[in-house]
N, C-alpha and C positions, 0 to 999 in steps of 0.2 A: 738141105745141104746148099742149095742155091742161095738161100737167104744168108747163110754164113759167109759164102764167097762174096756176095754183094756188100755185106757189111765190112768185110776185110778190105775190099777194094775202096770203099769210101774212106776208111781209116787211113789207108796208104796214101790217098790223095790229100790227106790233111784236113778233111772236113770233119767237124765235130758231130758226133751222134748225140741225140738227146739223152740226158741222164735218165737212168731207169732205177727203180728201187732195188736194193739188194734183197735177196730172198733167204729165208731160213725155214724151219719146220712148220707145218700147219696149212699150207696152200699147195695146190698141185701145179706142177709145170706141165707143158704140153706132153712130155713123156710119161706123165702120170705119177711122178715121184713127189711125195709131200714136201712142201716148203712153207715158210712163213715170212712175213714182211718184217724187215728190220729197217729202222730209220736210217737215212743216208748220213745225217749229221745230228749233232746234239741239238741244234736249233729245231730240226724237224721233230725230234723226240719230245721237245718241250712244248710243242704247239697245243693250245687249248683244244679240247675235243667238245665243241659245241655246234654240232651239225644242225642245220635247219632243213625242214622237209615241206614240200608242196604236194599235196595229193591231188592229182588231176582227174582220177576216176576211181570210184568206189562202188563195188557191186556186192551186195550181201545175198547169198543164196542159202538154201536150207542147210547145207553142210559145208559151205565154203564162204570165205570172205576174200574178195579179190581187190587188190589195190594196185594202182599205177601212179607213179609220181616222179618227182625230181628231188634229188638230195643236193644240198648246198653245203660244201665243206667249210670249215672255219678258217680258211685261208683263200687267198686269191688264186684262182685257177689260171694257168698260162694260156688257156685257149677258151673259146667262148661257147662251145657246145655244151648243152645241159647233161648232167649225170642222171639218167633215168634209172628207176628201179621198178620191179614187178614183184609183188608179194602175194602169196596165197596162204591163207590159214585154213587148215582142214580140222577134222575132229581131234587129231592128235599130232599135228605137225604144223610148222611154219616154214615155208620155202621162200627164198629171196633170190632174185636174179639181178645182177648189176653188170655194168661194163667191165671187161677185163682190162683194166688200166690201173694206174697208180691210185687214182681217187676211188675207184671201185674197191680195190683191195684195202685201202684205208677205211672206207665205210664198213666193210665186213669186220675189220679189226675193232672198230668202235662199237658196233652192235654186239660182237662177242663179249665185250666188256660189260655191256648192259644186260644181255639176255643169257649169258653163260656160253660156254663153248658149244659149237654146233655138233650135231650127231657124227659128222665126218668132215674131213677137210673139203674145201670148195672143189667142185668139179668144173672143168672148162668145157663149154659148149661152143663149138666153132661153126659158124654159118658160112658156107662158101668154101673156098679153097683151103686146104690144110696148111699150105705154105704161107698164105696171107691170113694173119690172125685179125685183120680188121673186122670189127663187128663181133668179136668173141665175147662171150658172157661167162661170168662166174655164177655158179648155182650152189647155194648152201641151204641146208635144212636143219631145223631144230625139232626135236621130238619131245613130247610131254604127255602125261597121262590125260585121257579124255576129260576127266573130271576137272582138270586145271585149264581147260581151254578158255574159259571166261577170264581167268587171271592173266593168261598170255595175251588175249585180245586187249585187255585193259592196259597192260604194260606196253604193248605196241602202240596203243593210242597215246600214252604219255610220251613216248619217244617221238612220235610224229606230231605231237602238239594238237591233237584233235580227238574228240570222242568217236569211238568206233562201235558199231552195232554188235 
């Protein structure tokens, strides 16, 4: 409630708030209601989806493949902090965590187009204060039969642009 009052006070003073993407079905809001991202403009909807990835850390364990890296969107970001991702592939699942911001949501939308729809809409993980969503993450999971794990790892490697164990 305090956040809404602060935002209303800023708008009353005439200060512009940064544009936020409109939401529709498929993602979760902080209240837990499912929504999905809708492009703000026709120009955004027409953007080419050619994300680039940099894997910073890769750790292969007996039943897990753990990846940490950065995703680079196909458009100029208005800020300079990197978009980090954290992925874990288990015997029958792939989980991915990204920042809960416009670029993180766009990345999940892009990956859903390549990997198919996730098992459930993204969940929001908030670190710190519930009123301050700074540092919040989106967590999404894909499930697959254990016999298709190799195929999923290969597909993930193609998306990331590198061979994975």
